[in-house]
N, C-alpha and C positions, 0 to 999 in steps of 0.2 A: 590524477589517477583514482578511479573508483575501485574499491575492493570490498570483499566480504570481511567484516570486522572480527567476527567471532564464530564459534561453533565448529562443526565438523569440517567446513570448507574455509575456515578463517585464513585470511591472507590471499585468497584467490582473487586475481585481478579480473574485473569486469570491463567489457567493451562498452562504450557509451556512444549513442548516435551523435554524429558530427554537428547536427543542428536540430532545432525543434524541441529539445528537451532541456530540463533544468535539474540535473541530478541532485538528490539530497546529499549534502556534504557529509563526509565521514564523521565530523564532530556532532552534527545534528542526529545522524543515525545512531551513533554511539550513545548519546543521551537518551534518545527515544527508546532504543532497545534495552538500555539499563532499566528504565522505568517499566517497560513491558515485562522484562524478565522478573523484576522484583514483585510485580503483581501476578506472576505466573500466568501470563496471557499468551505466551508463544508456544511452549512445549505442548505438542498434541493438537495445536490449533488448525482449523481450516481457514486459510487466508485468502483474501481478495485484494489484489493490487491493481487499482484503476489508474489509468493514464500512466502505465508502468514505465515507459521510457526505456531504461536499461534493464529494468526488473530488479534493481538493487534492493528495494524494500521487501518484496515477496521472496526473493532468493535469500536474503539475510535471514528471514523467518525460517525458511527450510533448513538452512545451515544450523539454526538454533533449535531444531526439533519439531517444527510444524509438520503436520502429516500431509498437507497439500497446499498448493498455492495456485489460484487462478490469476494469471497475469493478463490484463486487458490493455491492448494498445491498438490504436487506429492506424498508425503509420506502418506500412508494410516493411520498410527497411528496419525500423525499430523492432517490430515483432520478430523478424528474422534474427536480429542481433540478440534478443532475449532468449530465443531458442538455443543459440550458441552459448550464451552465458549459462543457461540451465544445464547444458551438456557438460560444461566445466564442473559444475557442482556434482553431477552424477559421477564424473570421473574421480572426484574427490571423496566419493563414498556417501554422499547425501542420499538418503532413501526416500524422502518425501516426494510426492508427485508434483511436478511443475507442468501446468497446462496453460499454454499460451493461446490467447484468443485475439485474433485480429478483428476488432469490433469497436464501435462507438460505445463509450462507457454507459451512457444513458440507456441505449437500446439493450445492451448486455444485461444490465441490472433489471430492466423492466421485463425481460423475457426469460430470465434464468429461473430455475426451480431449486437451485442449490441453497444451502444455508451456510453462513460464515460466522466464525468466532472473532476474527480480527480483520478489519478493513482499512486500507490505506487509500486516500484520495490525494494525489499530488498533481493537480492539473497544471497545464501551462498557464502563464499569467493571463493570456487572452481568453480563457474560458470564463464565461459570464457567471455571476452570482446566481442567476436564474437556473442555469444548467446544473450548478452544484446543488441547488435546492431540489431540483428534480431527481438527481441521482440519489440524494439522501432520502427523499420520500420513497423512491423505489426500493431502497435498501431496507427500510424499516421492517418489512414483512419477511426479510430473508436473513435476519440476524438471530443467533442463539440468544438465550435469555441473559447471559453474562458477557455478551460481545462488547468489543471496543471498536470505535470508528475514529480514525485519526485523519484530520484534514490539514494539509500543509499548504500554506499560502504566504504571500508577502505580508509583512507585519502591517502594512498600510491597508490591507484588505479588511472588509468587515467580517466579523465572526459569522460562522454559519448559523442559519435560522433553524436550530435544532427542533424547537417546538413545532414549527410548521411541518417538519418531516416526521413528527411523531416520536422524536428522540429527546434525550435530555443532555444538556451540557454537563461535562464532567470537570474539565480543567483546561488550562491553556498554558503554554510555555513559549517564550520568545527567545530566539538565538540569533543575534545580529539582525539581519533583514527578514528572517523567517519566523513565522509563528506556527505552532502546532496546536490545533484545537482538538480536544478529545470529547467524544460523545458516546452515548450508550442507550440501549433500550430503557424505557421507564421501569422502575422497580416497584 
């Protein structure tokens, strides 16, 4: 069962697509958002959740005070499910705007004119390192000066090539089979 961990909609259960996604575990999300909250990166943030799946990362951000979340998912059934999950948050009193985009992550980033403060990339395992590099390169010009970009992959995956994307590595954390790599714009 996937649920919103904390904030205004804490405890709200989220539907998860039956196949094709790999939801971030509650344990990993709890650790991730603890670090994000302690760095004051969520409250008031404009969030981008790429390869959104159930929308858990972007919706957790909204529950914790983000002002908006763009949730990008190519799968039509998953995008429909994210809209339903976002409606549950609205019913719980979450005020931030959830915008669901049924689109390819690379195309969305390369054609968007928005700017984000917090970005999550949690691609399926079969997404190539080259595609992730292209998404990161497209993101670089769309990030606020103090933005954080978090890439979630299997721990056996190579670290993102931050420098090739015009970004800097910040830190990484491993939780079981999952590694979170943090990047940011150069300072």
